[in-house]
N, C-alpha and C positions, 0 to 999 in steps of 0.2 A: 052655270055659273060658265059665261064664256069671258075673254080675254083679249083684248086690242093689239091694234100689231104693233110689235116691237119698232120702237124708234132707236138708231145709230144711237152714241151721245157724240155731241160736238165737238170733242176734243178727237176720234175716231172718224170724222168725216172732214174735220177741220174747215169745219165752219163754225162759226160764233169763237174762236178763239182768239181770234184780236180783236171783240169786242169783248170777252169776260179778260183775257191777259192779254194787256198790251204790249207789254212788255218782252213777251216770250215768241220767238220765233224758231218754227220749228225747223228749218232751211237752215237758215247761221245756227245751230245748236251741231246738226252735219257737218256742218263743211269745218267748227270747230273742233271736234273733235268731243270725248268724254267726259262730263263734268268732275272736276276733282272735289271733294267734300273738301270743308275748311278743316284747318285743322283744328286739332279739340283745343281744348284751354287750357292752362297747365292744375292741376290738383293744390285743392288750397292747402294755401303752410309747406307748400314744394316748395325747392331752389334747385342751383343748377350741381351744387356739393350734395345733393340726398345721393346720386346714379351713386358719387367716390363716395359719401361712409358703407353706401353699399358693399362695394368691394372689399373695400376698406375691413371691413367686417369679416368677410366670407373669404377673406384672403389669414386673417386672425383664427377664425376656428379651423381655417384648412392648415396653421403654422398648431395650433393646439392642439389637434387632432394626428395633428405626425410626435410632438415630443409626449404628447399619451398611449401610442405604441411603442414609443422606441422605448419606451419606460416598465412596457406589461413585457415584451422580451427582455428586458434584462433579467428583471423582475421576474419570468417562467426562466432563463439557464443560470440567478444564481439557487432558484429553489430544487434544481437537478443535483443527486448527493454526487459528488465527487470523489471520486477513487485514490485512494494513497499513493502514490506515483514513485516508487523507489527515488532516492539521491542521487543510488549509484548502480549504473548495471552485477545485477548477478557475477558470480565469478564460472568461468564455467567448472567440472567437476576435477576433472583432471590435474586442476591449477591448485583443490582443496590445501590445504591441513592434510588429512588424511591420504592424500593419496603420495607427499611428502613423507610421514611417517613409512611410510608401505616400502617407499625407494627409497629409502635409507637405513634401514633393516636391513635391506635386499643388499646392497653394497657395501657397507659394512659385512656381510656374511661374503660376500664376494671379494672382499679385498685380505677378511683374515681365514676364513677358511679355504678359498680354492684356494685362489693368488697364491696366499700367506708373507701379504706387503707386511703385514703389522702379524708379530706375537702373539701367541694366547694368551703366555703368559700374563703380557702384561698391558693385555683390556678386561679380565675376568677382575672377580671382587679378591682380594688377597686379606690376607692379614699376620702383621711385622714388620719384618724391614721389609716386606714385598712389598709394599703396599703405595700406594700412591692415589692423589685425590681426586684424579680425570679416573682412576676404577669405576668411583658411583659414577659415573655420567656413561659413563663406557660400557660397564655391563649393562645397562638398561637397554643394550640393543643387540646386544650379542646369543647367537646361537649354537648349539654345540652339533646338529647337522642338517640337511635337508626338509627330515619331519620338523624338527620344532621351528623351523627357519615357518616354513608353508600352514603349521598350526596356528605362530604368533598373525603372520602376515592378514589371514583367513578371519583369524575374533579380531585383530586390530581393526581391519577394514568396516567388520560389516559391525561393529562396535562404536567404532569411534567416530560414523554417518553420525549417527544417533547424537555423538556427544557433541558433533561440530555442528549439526542444523541446531539442537538448544539456546548451548554457549560459545558457539565460533569458536572461532580460530582458537584464541588463546584459551579457553576451557580448552580443544583437548589435550595440548599441550603441560597442562597447566594437571587433568587426569589421565597423565601418562607418565607426566617425569616424578611428580612426587609422589605417589603414590612409592613409584621406584626407587627413587631420592629415602623415601623412610622404610623400603622393605630391607637398602642398602643398611642403613645406619642400624636397625637392630639385630641385623646379623652380622653388619661386625662387632658387637656391645656384647651379644649374646655366644661367639665363634670364637674372637678372644679370649673369653675366660674358659674354653673349650680346648684349645688350638696352648692353654698355656699347659692344660692339666699332659700334654703331649697328647691330644687325638689330633689328626689329620685332615687338612681343612680340604675338599675336593672342588670341584669344579662347579661356581659359583656364579650366571648370572640373571638377572635381573628381571629380562625381557618378559617374562610365563607371569610375572608378579604383575605388572605395569597393562599389559592386560588383561590380565582378572582386574583390575580399573576401572577398564573401560567398560566391561564389562555391567560392575556395580554404578556407573555412575552414570553410563547412557542407558540403563534399560533395569535395572535389575533394582535399586533402589527406588529410581520415578514411578514406572509399573509393579511396584508392590502391591498398591490396594485399587489397581483397579485391573488391572490381566494376571492375576494371581498360576492361575494357569501357563499361560507362556515363560512364568517363572519360574517352576516345580519341572518346563520339557528342558528348559538351557542349563540351571546352574546343575544336575550333578555328570552334563556335559564337559560342562565347564572348567569347576571343581576339581572333576578325575584326571583333563587333561593338565593343568597347571600343578596339581602337589605329583602327578605319578613325574615329573620334568626336577622337583628337587628330593627323586629316591633316591639317589645317587649320595645324598647327605647323609641320609640315615633309611633304614626297613623300616622303619616305628615312624609312627607321625609324633610322638615328643618321646628325644635318645637323649638325656641327658641335657634336658633346655639347648638341644642343639637336636629337633626331628625338621621334617618340609612343614612341618605349621608359621616353620618362623619366617621365611620371606609369604608365605600366603597373610598372617596374622599381621604383619605388620605393615601389606598395601593394603587388606581388607578397611584397616585403622583409618590410614592415612584418607583412604576414601572416603569414605563415609565424612569430612571434618573438608575430604572441597568439595563433595558433593555438597554439603549443608552451605558455606562457603556462594557457591554458583549461585544455588539454589538463591542464596539472600541478596546477592547481585543484583538476579535474573529481576526479580521484584522489584528492588529498585528504577530496575531500568523501566518496568511496566509502569510502574506506574509515576515513574517520571515522560514518559512516550504517551500515558491517560490522559496527567494535566498537562499534558502543549495540543493533546488533542480538544480536552475540552476550551481552551484556551481560542482558539479557533474555530471552536462554533461559536461560542458567546461572538468573537471578532467578523466574523459572518454574519448570525442573530444582530446584530447591533449594523449591518452595512443593510442589509435587508430592513427592516426598519425602518432605516435615515430614505431608503427606494419606494420604499411603500409608501412615504408621506410627500415625497418627492412624488408620486404617481397621483397622488388623494389630492395634490394643489393643483398637479397640472388639468384633475377631472371637474375640480371645482369653477379652476377658470377657464376651461374650455366648457361648461353651465352658464358660470356670468355671461361670457362672448357670447353664450347661442340666443339668450336672455334679451341682451343688449339689444342684438339684432332681431329679434319677434316684434321689438318694443317699436323699434321704430321700422320697422315692416308695416307696419300693424297703423302707427299714424301718419305717414302714407297711404293710406286703403283709404283712410278718414276721410 
C-alpha cells in the first residue's frame, strides 16, 4: 500500500495563516516578546484574609509546640531523683568532739602530771573533808601515768568516733561524762562507808570508766546482735585494761563492798541508760526526718501532677489548632 507525498502544515510555511487566523501575526509576536499567560482566577470562596489566617494558624501552632516542648523538659527535670543536699558542709575531722576529748585529756595530763601546775590531790576523787564538787568532773580527765593516758586516748578515739558518727557531739559527751559521774557517785557512796571504818582511800580516777562507757555505747550494745565475734574479741581487752587501772583499790574484784568493780559497775549501768536514751532520741529524729521526706515527696508529686495537667492541656491545644488549620486549608483547596 503506498502513501502520497507529505504536505507541510500551513502554519509551518506561513501560508494560509492569515486566512485561518486573521488576528495572529508571527512577526509581531517576535517583536513583542514571550506571551504572558493570563492571571489565574482566585479560588472560589477565597479572599485576601485567607493567607493571613494561614500565617496566624502556623504561628499559633509554633507557639503551642514551644509550650509543649517546655512542659516536657520541666516534667523530665522533675522526674530525675534529687540527692539530699546537706544543710551545712561536714565538719573537718580534726574539729570533731572526739579530737577535743583527746586534747582535753592530754592537756590535763600535761598540766597536772608533767608541769605540776595543779595539785594531784585536788583533782582526784576524795572522800571526807578533802572532797570538792569539781572532783566529780576533774577525775574524769585524770590519768596516773603516760601509759594510762595512751590507753584511754586510744580507746577514747576509737570508740568515741563510733559514738559521734551515730549520735553526734552531744551524744559523745553524754556517753563519756554521765557514766563517769555515775561511777564517781557509786564510788562516793561505797567509799564513804569504807573510810568510816578506817580504810585508806587509794588514788581514784574515772577516766577509765568513761572510756569503758564509750566502748559500751559505741560498739558493744549496738553490735551485740550483729557482730558478736567482733565483740568477743574486743571485750576482754577493754575489760582487763579497765579493771587493771582500779587494781590499787583492792586486790580482788569485790573487797568489803569496795573492790575493782565499783567504777566498772557504776559506769556500765549508766552507759546502758545513756544508750537507751540516745537510741530513743535517734529513732524519734529518724521518724521526724522520714515524715518530712514523705511530705516533700507528696509535694513533688502534686507539682508533677499539675505540670502533667498543663502538658495535657498544651497537647490538646496543639491538636485543636492543627485540626482547625487543616480544616481551613482543606476549604481553600476545594
